[in-house]
C-alpha positions in Angstrom: -18.2 43.0 100.6 -14.8 44.1 99.3 -13.8 40.4 98.8 -16.9 39.8 96.7 -16.1 42.7 94.5 -12.6 41.4 94.2 -13.9 38.0 93.0 -16.4 39.4 90.5 -13.6 41.0 88.4 -11.6 37.8 87.6 -14.8 35.8 87.2 -16.1 38.1 84.6 -12.8 38.0 82.8 -12.9 34.2 82.8 -16.4 34.2 81.4 -15.4 36.6 78.7 -12.4 34.4 77.9 -14.6 31.3 77.7 -17.1 32.9 75.5 -14.4 34.3 73.3 -12.8 30.9 73.0 -16.1 29.3 72.2 -16.7 31.8 69.4 -13.1 31.3 68.0 -13.5 27.4 68.3 -16.9 27.6 66.6 -15.5 29.7 63.8 -12.5 27.4 63.3 -14.8 24.4 63.3 -17.2 25.9 60.8 -14.2 27.1 58.7 -12.6 23.6 58.8 -15.9 21.9 58.1 -16.5 24.2 55.1 -12.9 23.9 53.9 -13.0 20.1 54.3 -16.3 19.9 52.5 -14.9 21.9 49.6 -11.7 19.9 49.7 -13.1 16.5 48.8 -16.4 14.7 48.6 -15.3 11.9 50.8 -13.2 11.8 54.0 -10.8 8.9 53.4 -9.7 6.6 50.6 -11.6 3.8 52.4 -14.8 5.7 52.2 -13.9 6.6 48.6 -13.5 3.0 47.5 -16.7 2.1 49.2 -18.6 4.6 47.1 -16.8 4.3 43.7 -14.9 2.0 41.4 -11.3 1.7 40.4 -10.6 3.0 36.9 -8.5 0.8 34.6 -5.4 2.4 33.2 -4.2 1.5 29.7 -0.9 3.4 29.8 0.9 5.8 32.1 4.0 8.0 31.7 5.6 10.6 33.9 3.1 13.2 32.7 0.1 11.5 31.2 -2.5 8.8 32.1 -4.4 7.0 29.4 -7.6 5.4 30.8 -9.0 2.1 29.5 -12.5 3.5 30.2 -14.7 5.5 27.9 -14.4 9.0 29.5 -14.0 11.3 26.5 -14.7 15.0 26.4 -15.1 15.5 30.1 -13.9 18.1 32.6 -13.0 16.6 36.0 -11.5 17.6 39.2 -8.8 15.3 40.5 -8.3 14.9 44.3 -5.5 13.3 46.2 -7.0 11.3 49.1 -3.8 10.8 51.0 -3.8 14.5 52.1 -6.7 15.2 50.9 -5.8 17.9 48.3 -7.2 19.2 45.0 -4.7 18.4 42.3 -6.5 20.5 39.8 -9.1 20.6 37.0 -8.4 18.6 33.8 -10.0 18.0 30.5 -10.2 14.3 29.4 -9.8 13.9 25.6 -9.4 10.6 23.9 -9.4 9.0 27.4 -6.2 10.9 28.1 -5.3 13.1 31.2 -2.3 15.3 30.5 -0.2 17.9 32.4 0.1 15.8 35.6 3.9 16.5 36.1 3.3 20.2 36.3 0.3 19.7 38.6 2.2 17.6 41.1 5.1 20.1 41.1 2.7 22.8 42.3 1.7 21.0 45.4 3.3 19.7 48.6 3.2 15.9 48.3 5.4 13.1 49.4 6.7 10.4 47.1 5.1 7.0 47.2 1.7 5.5 46.5 -1.4 7.7 46.2 -5.0 7.4 45.3 -6.5 9.9 42.8 -10.3 10.5 42.6 -12.0 11.8 39.4 -15.0 14.1 40.3 -17.3 15.6 37.7 -18.9 19.0 37.7 -21.9 17.6 39.7 -19.5 16.5 42.5 -20.0 12.9 41.6 -17.0 10.6 41.9 -16.5 8.9 38.6 -13.9 6.5 40.0 -10.4 6.4 41.5 -6.9 5.6 40.2 -3.9 4.1 42.1 -0.6 5.8 41.2 2.9 6.2 42.5 5.2 9.2 42.2 8.9 9.5 42.7 11.0 12.2 44.4 10.9 14.3 41.2 7.1 14.3 41.4 6.8 12.2 38.3 4.5 9.2 37.7 6.5 6.0 37.8 3.8 3.2 38.2 1.2 1.7 36.0 -1.9 -0.6 36.6 -1.7 -4.2 35.7 -5.0 -4.8 33.9 -5.3 -8.5 35.0 -5.1 -8.1 38.8 -5.4 -4.2 39.1 -2.2 -4.1 41.2 0.5 -1.5 41.0 3.6 -2.3 39.0 6.7 -0.2 39.5 8.3 1.2 36.4 12.0 1.4 36.4 13.1 5.0 36.8 16.3 5.1 34.8 18.5 8.1 35.0 20.0 9.3 31.7 23.5 9.1 33.2 22.9 5.5 34.3 21.9 4.7 30.7 25.1 6.1 29.4 27.1 4.1 31.9 25.5 0.9 30.8 27.9 -1.3 28.9 27.2 -1.8 25.2 26.1 -5.3 24.3 28.9 -7.4 22.8 28.8 -8.0 19.1 30.2 -11.2 17.8 31.3 -11.0 14.2 31.7 -14.0 11.9 32.7 -14.3 8.2 32.0 -17.4 6.2 32.2 -18.5 2.6 29.1 -20.3 1.4 28.3 -22.0 -1.9 24.8 -21.8 -3.4 23.5 -23.5 -6.5 21.3 -21.5 -8.9 19.5 -22.3 -12.1 20.4 -20.8 -15.5 17.4 -20.1 -17.7 17.4 -21.6 -21.2 17.0 -19.6 -24.4 14.0 -20.0 -26.8 14.8 -20.1 -30.5 12.1 -19.9 -33.2 12.8 -21.3 -36.6 10.5 -20.4 -39.5 9.1 -23.2 -41.6 7.7 -22.6 -45.1 6.4 -26.1 -45.3 4.0 -25.6 -42.4 0.8 -23.6 -42.3 1.0 -20.2 -40.7 0.1 -20.2 -37.0 1.2 -23.8 -36.4 4.2 -24.5 -34.1 6.1 -27.6 -33.3 8.7 -28.1 -30.5 11.7 -29.9 -32.0 14.0 -29.6 -29.0 13.0 -29.2 -25.3 14.8 -26.6 -23.2 16.7 -27.6 -20.2 17.9 -25.3 -17.4 21.6 -25.1 -16.6 23.2 -25.0 -13.2 25.9 -22.8 -11.6 27.6 -22.6 -8.3 28.1 -19.2 -6.7 30.5 -18.6 -3.8 29.6 -15.7 -1.5 31.5 -14.1 1.4 28.9 -13.6 4.1 29.3 -11.4 7.3 27.3 -12.2 10.4 26.8 -10.2 13.6 25.4 -12.2 16.5 24.3 -14.9 14.1 22.4 -12.5 11.8 23.5 -12.0 8.2 24.5 -8.4 7.6 26.0 -8.5 4.1 27.2 -10.8 1.3 29.5 -10.4 -1.6 29.9 -12.7 -4.6 33.5 -13.8 -5.0 33.2 -16.5 -7.7 30.8 -18.2 -10.1 31.2 -21.6 -11.9 28.9 -23.1 -14.4 28.5 -26.8 -13.7 25.9 -27.5 -16.5 25.1 -25.4 -19.5 21.5 -24.8 -20.4 20.0 -26.4 -23.6 18.1 -24.1 -25.9 14.4 -24.8 -26.6 13.8 -24.9 -30.4 10.4 -24.2 -31.9 9.4 -24.6 -35.5 6.9 -21.9 -36.6 4.9 -22.3 -39.8 4.7 -19.2 -42.1 3.1 -20.7 -45.3 -0.3 -19.3 -46.5 -0.8 -21.7 -49.5 -0.2 -25.4 -49.7 1.1 -26.4 -53.2 -0.1 -29.9 -52.6 -3.6 -28.5 -52.9 -5.2 -27.0 -56.1 -5.1 -23.2 -55.5 -6.8 -21.3 -58.4 -4.9 -18.1 -59.3 -6.9 -15.6 -61.5 -5.5 -12.6 -63.3 -8.2 -9.9 -63.9 -7.5 -7.0 -66.3 -9.4 -4.1 -67.8 -9.7 -0.3 -67.6 -9.9 2.0 -64.6 -11.2 5.5 -63.8 -11.8 7.6 -60.7 -15.1 8.8 -59.3 -15.4 11.8 -61.8 -15.0 9.5 -64.8 -17.6 6.9 -63.7 -20.9 6.4 -65.4 -22.9 5.6 -62.3 -26.0 4.4 -64.3 -24.1 1.8 -66.4 -21.3 1.5 -63.9 -18.6 1.9 -66.6 -15.8 4.3 -67.1 -16.5 7.2 -69.4 -13.1 8.8 -68.7 -10.5 6.0 -68.8 -7.3 6.7 -67.0 -5.5 3.5 -68.0 -5.2 -0.3 -67.7 -4.8 -2.4 -64.6 -4.1 -6.0 -63.5 -5.5 -7.6 -60.3 -4.8 -11.1 -59.1 -7.4 -13.1 -57.2 -6.4 -16.1 -55.0 -9.2 -17.6 -52.8 -10.8 -14.7 -50.9 -7.9 -12.4 -51.5 -7.6 -9.9 -54.4 -4.8 -7.4 -54.8 -4.0 -4.8 -57.4 -0.5 -5.5 -58.9 -0.3 -3.3 -62.0 -1.6 0.2 -62.9 -0.9 1.9 -66.2 -1.3 1.7 -70.0 1.4 -1.0 -70.3 -0.3 -3.4 -67.9 -0.6 -7.1 -68.8 -1.3 -10.3 -66.8 2.4 -10.9 -66.4 3.6 -7.4 -65.5 4.0 -6.1 -61.9 4.8 -2.4 -61.5 3.5 -1.6 -58.0 6.0 -1.5 -55.2 3.3 -2.6 -52.8 0.3 -4.6 -53.7 -3.0 -2.8 -52.9 -5.9 -4.7 -51.5 -9.1 -4.5 -53.6 -12.6 -5.5 -53.1 -15.4 -6.5 -55.6 -18.5 -4.2 -55.8 -21.9 -5.6 -57.0 -20.1 -8.5 -58.7 -19.4 -6.1 -61.6 -16.1 -4.3 -60.9 -13.4 -4.0 -58.3 -12.6 -0.8 -56.3 -9.4 0.2 -54.4 -7.9 3.4 -52.9 -4.6 4.5 -54.5 -2.8 7.8 -53.7 -5.8 9.0 -51.7 -8.2 8.4 -54.7 -10.9 5.8 -54.9 -10.4 4.0 -58.3 -13.0 1.9 -60.1 -11.9 -1.1 -62.3 -14.1 -2.5 -65.1 -13.5 -6.2 -65.8 -12.7 -6.9 -69.4 -10.7 -10.1 -69.1 -10.2 -13.0 -66.6 -7.5 -15.7 -66.9 -7.3 -18.5 -64.3 -4.6 -21.2 -63.6 -3.4 -23.5 -60.9 -1.0 -21.7 -58.5 2.7 -22.7 -59.0 5.9 -22.0 -57.0 6.9 -19.5 -59.7 3.6 -17.6 -59.2 4.4 -17.5 -55.5 7.9 -16.2 -56.1 6.7 -13.5 -58.6 3.8 -12.4 -56.4 5.7 -12.6 -53.1 3.4 -15.3 -51.7 4.3 -17.7 -48.9 3.8 -21.1 -50.4 4.9 -24.5 -49.2 4.3 -28.3 -49.3 2.8 -30.2 -46.4 
């Protein structure tokens, strides 16, 4: 009886320990299951790849991944499946994920190849990315778009760059001779015995030639600078000569010159009904040649041979009865009292300042 009592004590203790262990194990299992469930939507990278696709990478740096997929304006959770661990929550803008260097520095992760999964807010895996990080927890690999394999980027230390030897520069200096054209000049010669507006080339222009010597500096075969050191003309240019006609009247033709004279008045002295001057200011002389008519004399001493205006003033005929012109800001009216006509001569051209020739 006493032995039975002695056995009941340890047995009860064992049962209590078993029950306590079961409770603890169940709690750990439930906690691990819950934690694992919240850690990643898939157990392994194998199961991940079976349930999603690999995302193409356009560019990758030590801090940023630029995707070649259209994943703009999304918030995603990024999981590391080699652990598995939650790297963090990121906003994708313009297909770019930034801030990865800081995120990797905040977790315990080994260097080497890893698989990252992008999970949206609905716990759906959008796809996975293959990356590689170095001992400094920086991204050093990118995806080859043709075969989707990892390509290692060269992780060059700044001190190593400084230690690299500068490329050798080969300097050459040469003298070269180049031939250049010399433009010819154009000379115009006025010709009174040619109608105005006509031209005639009487001598063709020819370009000249010159040789220029340059001193040229090359670095690794590329021209860096050149300086002209001499110049020699080997053929002078020939000037192009053009004859330009300036004659308005051909004296070989019969040009009728008419001198018109009479009395003039201004608007206040005009009898508008009879179109005659009631208040005469003086006499005038106008010459008419073809369709042109100009006032050449104004004053009481005017005659067909007198010219007392510094500049001839254009006139126009009005109602076939009289001429009108504007002189010193006044509009003058000219009654026709006399007309004398003759054939134009070189003397008339000289006295009237006309361009006349023979052709």
